C-alpha positions in Angstrom: 18.3 -36.1 27.0 16.0 -37.0 24.0 16.8 -35.2 20.6 14.8 -32.0 19.6 11.7 -33.3 17.7 9.6 -30.3 16.6 6.9 -32.7 14.9 6.2 -34.1 18.3 6.1 -30.9 20.4 4.5 -28.4 18.1 1.2 -30.1 17.7 1.0 -30.8 21.2 1.3 -27.1 22.2 -1.0 -25.9 19.4 -3.8 -28.1 20.9 -3.1 -26.7 24.4 -3.4 -23.1 23.3 -6.6 -23.9 21.4 -8.2 -25.8 24.4 -7.2 -22.9 26.8 -8.6 -20.4 24.2 -5.3 -18.4 25.1 -5.5 -16.0 22.1 -9.1 -15.0 22.5 -9.6 -11.3 22.8 -12.0 -10.3 25.5 -14.8 -7.9 24.8 -15.0 -4.7 26.9 -14.8 -4.1 29.8 -12.1 -7.0 29.7 -11.3 -6.7 33.2 -10.0 -3.1 32.7 -7.2 -4.3 30.6 -5.9 -1.9 28.0 -6.6 -3.1 24.3 -3.9 -3.6 21.6 -5.3 -4.2 18.1 -2.8 -5.8 15.7 -3.8 -6.6 12.2 -2.5 -8.2 9.1 -4.0 -8.0 5.7 -6.4 -11.0 5.4 -5.5 -13.1 2.4 -7.3 -14.0 -0.7 -7.5 -17.9 -0.3 -6.2 -19.3 -3.6 -5.9 -22.8 -4.5 -2.1 -22.9 -4.2 -2.3 -22.2 -0.4 0.0 -20.2 1.7 3.6 -19.4 0.6 6.6 -18.2 2.6 5.8 -14.7 1.5 2.6 -14.6 3.5 4.3 -16.0 6.6 6.7 -13.1 6.9 4.0 -10.6 7.5 2.0 -13.1 9.7 5.0 -14.1 11.9 6.2 -10.6 12.2 2.9 -9.4 13.6 2.4 -12.6 15.7 5.7 -11.6 17.4 4.2 -8.3 18.3 0.9 -9.8 19.4 2.5 -12.3 21.7 5.0 -9.7 23.2 1.9 -7.3 23.9 0.0 -10.1 25.7 2.9 -10.6 28.0 3.0 -6.8 28.5 -0.5 -7.1 29.8 -2.6 -6.0 26.9 -6.0 -7.5 25.8 -4.7 -8.3 22.3 -7.2 -8.4 19.4 -5.1 -10.4 16.6 -7.8 -11.7 14.1 -7.9 -13.5 10.8 -10.4 -14.0 8.0 -10.7 -14.4 4.3 -10.9 -11.8 1.4 -12.6 -14.5 -0.7 -14.4 -13.0 -3.6 -12.3 -12.6 -6.7 -11.5 -13.2 -10.3 -9.2 -16.3 -9.8 -11.8 -18.3 -8.1 -14.4 -17.3 -10.9 -11.8 -18.1 -13.5 -11.4 -21.6 -11.8 -15.2 -22.0 -11.8 -15.4 -21.3 -15.6 -12.5 -23.8 -16.1 -13.8 -26.6 -14.0 -17.5 -26.0 -13.5 -17.0 -26.2 -9.7 -18.9 -23.5 -8.1 -16.8 -20.7 -6.5 -18.3 -21.2 -2.9 -17.2 -24.8 -3.0 -13.6 -23.9 -4.1 -13.6 -21.2 -1.5 -14.6 -23.4 1.3 -12.0 -25.7 0.4 -9.2 -23.2 0.1 -9.9 -21.3 3.3 -9.9 -24.7 5.2 -6.5 -25.4 3.9 -5.3 -21.8 4.7 -6.5 -22.2 8.2 -4.8 -25.6 8.6 -1.5 -24.0 7.3 -1.8 -20.9 9.5 -2.4 -23.1 12.7 0.7 -25.2 11.9 2.9 -22.2 12.0 1.6 -21.4 15.5 0.0 -18.0 14.6 -1.8 -16.7 17.7 -5.0 -15.6 15.8 -8.3 -15.4 17.6 -10.2 -17.7 15.5 -13.3 -17.0 17.4 -13.7 -13.8 15.2 -12.9 -15.4 11.8 -14.9 -13.6 9.0 -15.3 -14.4 5.2 -16.3 -11.7 2.8 -18.4 -14.1 0.8 -20.7 -14.9 3.8 -24.1 -13.4 3.2 -24.2 -12.4 6.9 -21.0 -10.5 6.2 -21.8 -8.8 2.7 -25.2 -7.7 4.2 -23.2 -4.9 5.7 -21.0 -4.4 2.6 -24.4 -3.8 0.7 -25.7 -1.7 3.6 -22.5 0.6 3.2 -23.2 0.9 -0.6 -26.7 2.1 0.2 -25.6 4.7 2.8 -23.2 6.1 0.2 -26.1 6.2 -2.4 -28.1 8.1 0.2 -25.4 10.7 0.7 -24.8 11.3 -3.0 -21.5 9.4 -3.1 -22.6 6.6 -5.2 -24.0 7.2 -8.8 -24.2 5.5 -12.1 -22.8 7.0 -15.3 -21.7 6.0 -18.8 -17.9 5.9 -19.2 -15.1 4.1 -21.3 -13.9 0.8 -19.8 -11.2 -1.7 -20.7 -13.2 -4.2 -22.7 -11.9 -7.7 -23.5 -13.1 -8.8 -26.9 -12.8 -12.4 -26.0 -14.2 -12.6 -22.5 -16.9 -10.0 -23.2 -16.1 -8.4 -19.9 -14.9 -5.1 -18.4 -11.4 -5.1 -16.9 -9.6 -3.0 -14.3 -6.4 -1.3 -15.4 -4.3 -3.8 -13.3 -6.0 -6.6 -15.4 -4.7 -5.3 -18.7 -1.2 -6.3 -19.7 0.3 -5.1 -23.0 -3.1 -4.3 -24.2 -4.3 -7.8 -23.7 -6.5 -9.5 -21.2 -4.8 -11.0 -18.2 -7.5 -13.5 -18.0 -7.4 -15.0 -21.5 -4.8 -13.0 -23.6 -7.6 -11.5 -25.8 -7.4 -8.1 -27.3 -8.6 -5.2 -25.1 -10.3 -2.1 -26.4 -12.2 0.8 -24.9 -15.9 0.5 -24.8 -18.4 2.9 -23.2 -20.6 1.2 -20.5 -22.7 2.2 -17.5 -20.9 1.8 -14.3 -21.5 2.5 -10.7 -19.1 4.9 -9.2 -18.0 6.1 -5.8 -17.0 9.8 -5.2 -13.8 9.2 -3.4 -12.7 12.5 -5.0 -15.0 14.1 -2.4 -12.4 13.0 0.3 -9.3 13.7 -1.6 -8.0 16.6 0.7 -9.1 14.9 3.9 -7.2 11.6 2.7 -4.0 13.8 2.2 -4.5 15.8 5.5 -5.1 12.5 7.6 -1.5 11.3 6.6 -0.1 13.8 9.1 -2.0 12.2 11.9 -0.6 8.7 11.5 2.5 6.7 11.9 3.0 5.4 8.4 6.4 4.9 6.7 7.3 8.0 4.6 7.3 5.9 1.4 3.7 5.0 2.0 2.7 8.6 2.6 4.5 9.8 -0.6 2.8 7.0 -2.6 -0.7 8.1 -1.3 0.0 11.8 -1.8 1.2 11.2 -5.4 -1.8 8.9 -6.2 -4.2 11.6 -5.0 -2.1 14.2 -6.9 -3.0 17.5 -5.4 -2.2 20.3 -7.8 -2.6 24.0 -6.9 -3.0 26.0 -10.1 -5.2 28.1 -12.2 -8.5 27.4 -14.4 -8.1 29.5 -17.6 -10.9 30.2 -19.9 -10.3 30.2 -23.6 -13.2 31.5 -25.6 -14.0 29.7 -28.9 -13.9 32.5 -31.5 -17.2 33.8 -32.9 -19.3 31.4 -30.7 -20.6 31.3 -27.0 -18.6 28.4 -26.1 -15.7 28.3 -23.8 -12.9 25.9 -23.0 -11.8 25.7 -19.4 -8.1 24.5 -19.0 -6.3 23.7 -15.7 -2.7 24.5 -15.4 0.0 24.9 -12.7 2.0 27.2 -15.0 0.1 30.3 -15.7 3.3 32.0 -16.2 3.6 30.2 -19.5 0.2 31.4 -20.9 1.7 34.0 -23.4 3.4 30.9 -24.9 0.3 29.0 -25.6 0.0 28.5 -29.3 -2.8 25.9 -29.5 -5.5 24.1 -27.5 -5.9 20.3 -27.3 -9.2 18.5 -26.6 -9.6 14.9 -25.5 -11.5 12.8 -28.1 -14.4 12.6 -25.5 -14.7 16.2 -25.0 -18.3 17.1 -25.2 -17.5 20.5 -27.2 -16.5 18.6 -30.2 -20.1 17.4 -30.8 -21.5 21.0 -30.1 -19.1 22.5 -32.6 -20.1 19.9 -35.3 -21.6 22.3 -37.7 -18.6 24.6 -37.6 -16.0 22.0 -38.0 -15.0 21.8 -41.8 -13.4 18.3 -41.4 -15.8 16.7 -39.1 -16.0 13.4 -40.8 -12.1 13.0 -40.4 -12.5 14.1 -36.8 -15.1 11.5 -36.2 -13.0 8.6 -37.6 -10.0 9.7 -35.4 -12.2 9.8 -32.3 -13.7 6.4 -33.0 -10.2 4.9 -33.3 -9.0 6.8 -30.2 -11.8 5.5 -28.1 -10.8 1.9 -28.8 -7.4 2.5 -27.3 -6.7 1.7 -23.7 -5.4 4.4 -21.3 -2.0 3.0 -21.1 -1.6 3.0 -24.9 -2.8 6.5 -25.2 -0.3 7.7 -22.6 2.7 5.8 -23.6 5.7 8.0 -23.6 7.5 6.3 -26.4 4.4 6.5 -28.6 4.5 9.2 -31.4 1.7 11.8 -30.5 -1.1 12.2 -33.1 -3.9 14.8 -33.4 -6.1 16.5 -35.9 -6.9 20.1 -36.1 -10.5 21.2 -36.0 -10.6 23.2 -39.2 -12.8 26.2 -39.2 -12.8 26.9 -35.5 -10.2 28.8 -33.3 -9.8 29.5 -29.7 -8.7 33.0 -28.3 -5.7 33.1 -26.0 -6.9 35.4 -23.2 -3.4 36.7 -22.5 -2.8 38.2 -26.0 -6.0 37.8 -28.0 -4.3 35.8 -30.5 -6.4 33.3 -32.5 -5.0 29.8 -32.1 -6.0 26.3 -33.5 -8.0 23.7 -31.6 -6.7 20.0 -32.0 -8.1 16.8 -30.9 -5.5 14.3 -29.6 -5.6 11.0 -27.8 -3.1 11.7 -25.4 -5.4 14.0 -23.6 -7.8 12.0 -21.3 -11.4 13.1 -20.5 -11.0 12.3 -16.8 -7.8 14.3 -16.1 -8.2 18.0 -15.4 -10.9 19.5 -17.7 -10.3 17.1 -20.7 -8.5 20.0 -22.4 -5.0 21.3 -22.1 -3.3 24.7 -23.3 -0.2 23.7 -25.2 3.0 25.6 -24.6 5.5 24.0 -26.9 8.6 26.0 -25.6 8.1 24.8 -22.1 6.5 21.3 -22.4 8.4 18.4 -24.2 5.3 16.6 -25.4 3.8 19.9 -26.8 7.3 20.7 -28.3 7.4 17.4 -30.3 3.8 17.7 -31.3 4.4 21.3 -32.5 7.4 20.1 -34.6 5.4 17.4 -36.1 2.5 19.8 -37.2 4.7 22.9 -37.9 3.0 24.9 -35.2 4.4 28.1 -33.8 6.7 27.9 -30.7 7.1 30.9 -28.5 9.7 31.1 -25.6 8.1 32.9 -22.6 10.5 31.7 -19.8 14.1 32.6 -20.0 16.6 30.5 -17.9 18.2 32.6 -15.4 21.9 33.1 -15.9 21.9 32.2 -19.6 23.2 34.6 -22.2 21.3 33.2 -25.1 18.7 35.6 -26.6 15.1 34.5 -26.1 13.3 33.0 -29.1 10.6 35.2 -30.2 8.8 33.0 -32.6 9.6 30.3 -35.1 8.0 27.0 -36.5 9.8 23.8 -35.4 13.3 25.3 -35.6 15.8 27.1 -33.2 15.3 25.1 -30.0 16.4 21.5 -29.6 14.1 21.0 -26.7 11.7 22.5 -24.3 12.6 24.3 -21.1 10.4 23.2 -18.2 11.9 25.2 -15.3 11.2 28.6 -14.0 13.0 31.6 -15.0 12.4 35.3 -16.2 9.5 36.0 -18.4 9.9 37.3 -22.0 7.5 37.9 -24.8 4.8 38.2 -22.1 3.6 41.8 -22.4 3.3 43.6 -19.1 4.7 40.6 -17.3 8.1 40.4 -19.1 11.1 40.7 -16.9 9.3 39.2 -13.8 10.5 35.9 -12.2 8.1 33.1 -12.7 7.0 32.8 -9.0 5.8 36.5 -9.1 4.4 36.4 -12.5 2.1 33.5 -11.6 0.5 35.4 -8.8 0.1 38.6 -11.0 -1.2 36.8 -14.0 -3.9 34.9 -12.1 -5.0 38.2 -10.5 -5.0 39.8 -13.9 -7.2 37.0 -15.4 -9.6 36.9 -12.5 -10.4 40.7 -12.8 -11.1 40.1 -16.6 -13.1 37.0 -15.9 -10.8 34.7 -17.6 -9.5 32.5 -14.8 -9.5 31.7 -11.1 -7.3 29.9 -8.7 -8.2 26.2 -8.5 -7.2 23.0 -6.7 -7.1 19.9 -9.0 -6.6 16.2 -8.0 -5.3 13.4 -10.1 -7.4 11.0 -8.2 -10.5 9.7 -10.1 -13.9 8.5 -8.7 -13.7 4.8 -8.1 -15.3 2.4 -10.6 -17.5 0.1 -8.3 -19.1 -2.3 -10.6 -17.9 -5.5 -12.4 -19.7 -7.5 -15.0 -18.9 -10.8 -13.1 -20.4 -13.4 -11.0 -18.2 -14.0 -7.9 -18.8 -10.7 -6.0 -21.2 -9.0 -3.8 -24.5 -8.1 -5.7 -25.0 -4.4 -5.8 -28.4 -3.9 -3.9 -30.1 -1.8 -6.6 -33.3 -2.1 -8.5 -34.2 -0.3 -11.8 -37.8 0.7 -12.3 -39.0 2.6 -15.5 -41.1 4.9 -13.3 -38.7 5.4 -10.3 -35.4 4.9 -12.1 -32.7 3.3 -9.8 -33.8 2.6 -6.3 -31.9 0.8 -3.3 -33.2 -2.4 -1.9 -35.0 -1.9 1.4 -32.5 -2.4 4.2 -34.8 -4.9 6.0 -34.5 -7.0 2.8 -30.6 -7.3 3.1 -28.6 -9.2 2.2 -29.4 -9.6 -1.5 -27.9 -13.0 -1.9 -25.8 -14.2 -4.8 -27.9 -16.9 -6.6 -26.5 -20.1 -8.1 -26.0 -20.0 -12.0 -25.4 -22.6 -14.6 -22.7 -20.7 -16.5 -20.1 -18.3 -15.0 -19.4 -16.7 -18.3 -20.7 -13.2 -19.1 -23.4 -12.7 -21.8 -22.5 -11.9 -25.3 -23.4 -8.3 -24.5 -20.9 -8.3 -21.8 -23.5 -8.4 -18.9 -22.8 -10.4 -15.7 -23.9 -14.1 -15.7 -26.6 -13.0 -13.2 -28.4 -11.3 -16.2 -29.2 -14.8 -17.5 -31.4 -15.6 -14.4 -34.6 -13.8 -15.3 -36.3 -15.2 -12.2 -33.8 -13.4 -9.9 -33.5 -10.3 -12.2 -37.2 -9.7 -12.2 -38.4 -8.2 -8.9 -40.5 -5.5 -7.2 -39.6 -1.8 -7.2 -38.8 -0.8 -3.6 -40.3 2.6 -4.2 -43.5 2.1 -6.1 -44.1 -1.7 -5.8 -44.2 -1.9 -9.6 -42.2 -4.2 -11.9 -38.2 -3.8 -11.2 -35.1 -5.3 -12.6 -32.2 -6.1 -10.2 -28.7 -4.6 -11.0 -26.8 -7.6 -12.4 -23.3 -6.1 -12.0 -21.3 -7.0 -8.8 -19.0 -5.2 -6.5 -15.2 -5.1 -7.1 -13.0 -7.4 -5.0 -12.0 -4.3 -2.8 -15.6 -3.9 -1.6 -15.4 -6.4 1.4 -11.9 -5.4 2.4 -12.7 -1.7 2.9 -14.1 -2.3 6.3 -13.3 -5.9 7.4 -11.2 -4.6 10.4 -14.3 -3.1 11.8 -16.3 -6.4 11.7 -13.6 -8.2 13.6 -14.6 -6.2 16.7 -18.1 -7.7 16.6 -18.2 -10.4 13.9 -21.6 -12.0 14.7 -23.8 -8.9 15.0 -27.0 -9.3 12.8 -28.4 -5.9 13.8 -25.5 -3.5 13.3 -22.2 -3.4 11.3 -20.6 -3.6 14.7 -21.5 -2.5 18.3 -20.5 1.0 19.1 -19.1 0.2 22.6 -16.9 -2.6 20.9 -15.7 -0.2 18.2 -15.0 2.4 20.8 -12.9 -0.1 22.8 -10.9 -1.9 20.1 -10.5 1.0 17.5 -8.4 2.5 16.0 -6.0 -0.3 14.8 -2.8 0.1 16.8 -0.4 -1.7 14.2 -1.5 -2.7 10.6 1.0 -4.4 8.5 0.6 -5.3 4.7 2.2 -5.3 1.3 3.5 -2.0 -0.4 1.5 -3.1 -3.4 -1.8 -2.3 -1.5 -0.7 1.3 -0.7 -2.6 3.2 -3.2 -5.6 0.7 -3.7 -6.8 -1.1 -0.6 -5.1 1.2 2.0 -6.5 4.4 0.4 -10.1 2.8 -0.4 -10.3 1.7 3.2 -9.4 5.0 4.7 -12.1 6.6 2.5 -14.9 4.1 3.5 -13.8 4.6 7.1 -14.0 8.3 6.9 -17.4 8.0 5.4 -18.7 5.7 8.2 -17.2 8.1 10.8 -19.1 11.0 9.2 -22.4 9.2 9.2 -21.7 8.0 12.9 -21.8 4.4 12.0 -18.3 4.6 13.7 -18.2 6.5 17.0 -16.8 10.1 16.6 -14.6 9.4 19.7 -12.4 7.0 17.7 -11.1 9.7 15.5 -11.0 10.1 11.6 -8.4 7.5 10.9 -8.7 3.7 11.2 -5.0 2.9 11.4 -2.6 4.5 14.1 0.4 2.6 12.6 1.1 1.1 9.3 4.2 -1.1 8.2 5.1 -2.9 5.1 7.1 -6.0 4.8 9.5 -6.9 2.0 8.8 -9.6 -0.6 10.6 -13.0 -0.3 12.2 -14.1 -3.5 13.2 -17.6 -4.6 16.6 -18.8 -4.1 19.1 -16.9 -6.2 16.9 -13.7 -6.0 14.3 -14.7 -8.5 10.6 -14.0 -7.9 8.7 -17.0 -6.9 6.2 -18.2 -9.4 4.4 -21.6 -10.3 5.9 -21.4 -13.9 9.4 -21.2 -12.5 8.6 -24.0 -10.1 10.5 -22.2 -7.3 7.7 -21.5 -4.9 8.5 -22.3 -1.3 5.6 -23.9 0.6 5.8 -23.5 4.4 4.2 -26.9 4.9 7.4 -28.5 3.4 9.6 -26.3 5.5 7.6 -27.3 8.7 7.8 -31.0 7.8 11.6 -30.8 7.2 12.5 -28.4 10.0 9.8 -27.5 12.3 7.4 -24.5 12.5 9.8 -22.7 15.0 12.6 -23.0 12.5 10.4 -21.4 9.8 9.4 -18.6 12.2 12.7 -17.8 13.4 14.2 -17.9 9.8 11.5 -15.6 8.5 12.4 -13.1 11.1 16.1 -13.6 10.9 16.3 -13.6 6.9 17.1 -9.9 6.8 15.5 -6.4 7.3 11.8 -6.9 7.6 10.8 -4.1 5.1 13.4 -5.2 2.5 13.1 -7.7 -0.5 15.1 -10.7 0.4 16.0 -14.1 -1.3 15.2 -17.5 0.4 18.2 -19.4 1.5 17.8 -23.0 2.4 21.4 -22.9 4.2 20.1 -20.2 6.4 17.1 -22.3 7.3 19.4 -25.2 8.4 21.4 -22.6 10.4 18.4 -21.5 12.3 17.5 -25.2 13.0 21.0 -25.7 14.5 20.4 -22.6 16.7 17.2 -24.1 18.0 19.0 -27.4 18.7 21.5 -25.4 20.8 18.5 -23.9 22.8 17.2 -27.4 23.2 20.5 -28.6 24.7 20.6 -25.7 27.3 18.0 -27.5 29.5 20.7 -29.9 30.7 22.7 -27.1 32.3 19.8 -25.9 34.4 19.9 -29.1 36.6 20.3 -28.4 40.3 20.7 -24.7 39.6 17.7 -23.1 41.4 20.1 -20.8 43.3 21.3 -17.7 41.4 25.0 -17.3 41.3 26.4 -13.7 40.9 27.8 -13.2 37.5 28.2 -9.6 36.6 29.2 -10.2 33.0 26.2 -12.6 32.4 23.9 -10.1 34.2 25.0 -7.4 31.8 24.4 -9.5 28.7 21.0 -10.7 29.8 19.9 -7.1 30.5 21.4 -5.9 27.3 19.6 -8.7 25.4 16.2 -7.7 27.1 16.7 -4.1 26.0 17.8 -5.1 22.6 15.0 -7.7 21.8 12.4 -5.2 23.4 13.4 -2.1 21.3 14.1 -4.2 18.1 10.5 -5.8 17.9 9.1 -2.2 18.3 11.3 -1.0 15.4 10.7 -4.0 13.1 14.4 -5.2 13.6 13.3 -8.7 14.2 16.6 -10.0 12.3 18.8 -8.2 14.9 16.6 -9.2 17.8 17.1 -12.9 16.8 20.9 -12.1 16.5 21.1 -10.9 20.0 19.3 -14.0 21.2 21.8 -16.2 19.3 24.7 -14.4 21.1 23.1 -14.9 24.4 22.7 -18.8 23.5 26.4 -18.9 22.6 27.3 -17.3 26.0 24.9 -19.6 27.9 26.4 -22.7 26.3 29.8 -21.9 28.0 28.2 -22.0 31.4 28.5 -25.2 33.3 25.4 -24.4 35.1 22.6 -21.9 34.1 20.4 -20.1 36.8 16.8 -20.7 36.5 16.4 -16.9 36.6 18.6 -16.4 33.7 17.0 -19.3 31.9 13.4 -18.1 32.4 14.2 -14.6 31.1 15.9 -16.1 28.1 12.9 -18.4 27.4 10.4 -15.4 27.7 12.5 -13.4 25.3 12.6 -16.3 22.7 8.9 -17.2 23.1 7.4 -14.8 20.6 9.7 -15.9 17.9 9.7 -19.7 18.7 6.7 -20.4 21.0 6.5 -24.2 20.7 10.0 -25.2 21.7 9.9 -22.5 24.5 6.7 -23.9 26.0 8.2 -27.5 25.9 11.4 -26.2 27.8 9.3 -24.2 30.1 7.3 -27.2 31.2 10.4 -29.3 31.5 12.1 -26.7 33.7 9.3 -27.0 36.0 8.0 -23.4 35.8 4.5 -22.8 36.6 1.8 -22.0 33.9 2.6 -21.4 30.2 5.5 -19.3 29.1 3.0 -17.4 26.7 1.3 -16.1 30.0 4.3 -14.6 31.6 5.3 -11.0 32.2 7.6 -9.5 29.6 10.9 -8.8 31.3 12.2 -5.2 31.7 15.8 -4.4 31.7 17.6 -2.8 34.6 20.0 0.1 33.8 22.4 -0.8 36.7 23.4 -4.1 34.7 24.0 -2.6 31.5 26.2 0.4 32.2 28.7 0.4 29.1 32.4 -0.1 29.9 33.4 0.1 26.3 32.6 2.4 23.4 33.5 2.2 19.7 36.0 5.0 18.8 35.8 6.2 15.1 39.2 7.1 13.7 39.3 9.5 10.7 42.0 10.8 8.5 40.9 14.4 7.1 37.3 13.7 8.1 37.3 10.2 6.3 36.7 7.1 8.5 39.6 4.7 8.3 38.8 2.5 11.3 36.7 1.8 14.4 38.2 0.4 17.5 36.8 -0.5 20.8 38.0 1.5 23.8 37.3 2.1 27.5 34.8 4.5 28.4 36.4 7.8 29.4 39.7 7.4 27.4 41.8 10.6 27.2 42.9 12.1 24.0 46.5 11.0 24.7 45.3 7.4 25.1 43.1 7.6 22.0 45.9 8.9 19.9 48.1 5.9 20.8 45.4 3.5 20.2 44.7 4.9 16.9 48.3 5.2 15.7 48.6 1.3 16.4 45.8 0.5 13.9 47.3 -1.1 10.8 44.3 0.6 8.8 45.4 4.0 10.0 49.2 3.6 9.6 49.1 3.3 5.8 47.2 6.6 5.5 49.8 8.4 7.6 53.0 7.2 5.7 55.1 10.2 4.8 52.3 12.6 6.2 52.6 15.3 8.7 49.9 15.5 11.4 48.9 19.1 11.4 46.0 18.9 14.0 44.1 16.4 16.0 40.4 16.8 16.7 39.2 14.7 19.5 35.5 14.2 20.5 35.4 12.2 24.0 33.9 8.8 23.6 33.1 9.2 19.9 36.0 9.9 17.5 39.6 11.2 16.8 40.4 12.9 13.5 44.0 13.5 12.2 44.3 16.5 9.9 47.2 15.8 7.7 49.1 17.3 4.8 47.2 16.2 1.7 50.3 15.9 -0.4 
């Protein structure tokens, strides 16, 4: 027998699969086959290529896809490229090489790498977000959002890099510096296109009850949306007609409000200009505040600053007290109403602010069960910190003595009857900034006309293609590089036919990834986003895997866009309001020693090198065996070598199948084979790839002890191993003389009659604490269990000089000795 040589066999089988178009999904009706749509997040094709972290997600879902095909499903398992983005643009600025050229090179490299791993993608459905035939529909979606009033342009503060002259997303700002160049980042007001994702806030929460997502994913999305049920309370500005609406979830603390705080951007400040005695001072403070990025303004460790608006007061509607109005940068315009009611006795931030500015602090919630007398009024002394909890109301007029929960309802009702408040639901979620002053992105299909204002490009004229530019840097005014191409910018107004100017901002890198999964169902359609019958057949996605880091951005955005397309019937209603039935997330693979992989550390593991040294099947099996799929795990080259030795054992089993066509009865091996079928089948479904591989290793060790292996046992084993190590299995399948390809075989089903358990694990406890576990016969009696337990060395030491008072026996599960605790 020749030695196992993965380099020789892997390329051979990859060519055969490709020639046979083995992984091509059939369009409906697909011969009546049921569909199964398996999806991995398509990658951003960087210049570095794939790393082993990508492989974990891809191989995991490839195992699922291969198993589903063997179970008789018409599997759609596609791949494409999320190729617009900042890194490629930065590369273009640095080298002068057009992003399209770099993208083409990078995607070709990625594709070669993915094929080498033996991933069973349907390459006939490959998509690329930078392809005009693709982003034509990204632009079409934007126009539909505009038509429905869900896209709008507004002036707002953005993170501004003073060096790059460009707007940055929050995630591109690190320690108040630009991630791109390290330049200082300030706040600057610019006009931006926005999407009203907030209109879908409640539906995005409600939809989570209808899908199979990990609880941590659901929690992350709910927290990001941030639904708060509370009250909007009106504070009148004394001796004016102006009102300050404030949102709070704690109306029970209203009597303790001793001042109101406005965000520096609050429109009321300008309106009160003539009444504010220290307006010049306020103006200077506001100018400084607006330059600070959001992260800096909200930093917990930062001392809070603010200035009182001298000459104006607000009225607390609970007690008619006149209270000061402050402006402070820790209040943001986009959260709530841009104003807060400050209750220093019951909010730590307000407490510290009050101490700093010597403001009154009134305790209005008294902790239940404390004997301390409630503080009536004091200035910065008396309490060491605020009390945030609920309790009994004090110093609260007619509501004193009530519990917080009851008082909330009663105070809201009281405010409503007086016209000072109403119940309100608030969301932390903000509208989505949808424009970037960059080059490498989808052009926003809008034209500005002095007469008609902003108008969408006619749908028949889509796509608006990205033109070539000489320089990829933004203008000195911070406009996109597209603004420099006057011949492209100047156009005709779609509405009146007069002179128009194209929008020079481009869409963010999330735009193309919001709907890509729909395009896979019909990637070449030039007339529609996708054919309704194909969408109806393939959608929704049955299993979607991706990184936890995309939970609150891509996953949320794509659910929003899908719901919108569903609303306007671009997606058939029959599919339902959620695009993903099931979502899972894989853990990050760290470098050796548990250090995060990075180019600077020189510890990035390239799958190409692993394949060269050990083979693609070794890489695949190791990625699945390395540890629990959803957990972060370090790479270990020793483990890779161990997996290679396992596959060499598998290779060696072929010698034992010679002249063994006839099955010999072996109850013990029958039992192990069927236990393994059951184990592998269930573990794949539950993302327990590591224990599935472990079960296969146990089976191989047992098969090695056989002098001869029945071809029936051998074929069942090869089919089980096939999704994990498809190349070696195809080779061994062919050498054994089996018909067809192993990848085309039926997935085996276990038979219960072979896996009746003869043994169970008996838990032994002393006073309810587990001290040992032993394997015993099924149906063991209490008397027998006691004898077995008392022979255990781990148990004996806990019974020294102890009297057994009682024995609790649960047949087939545990025996518990209740002993004297002395």
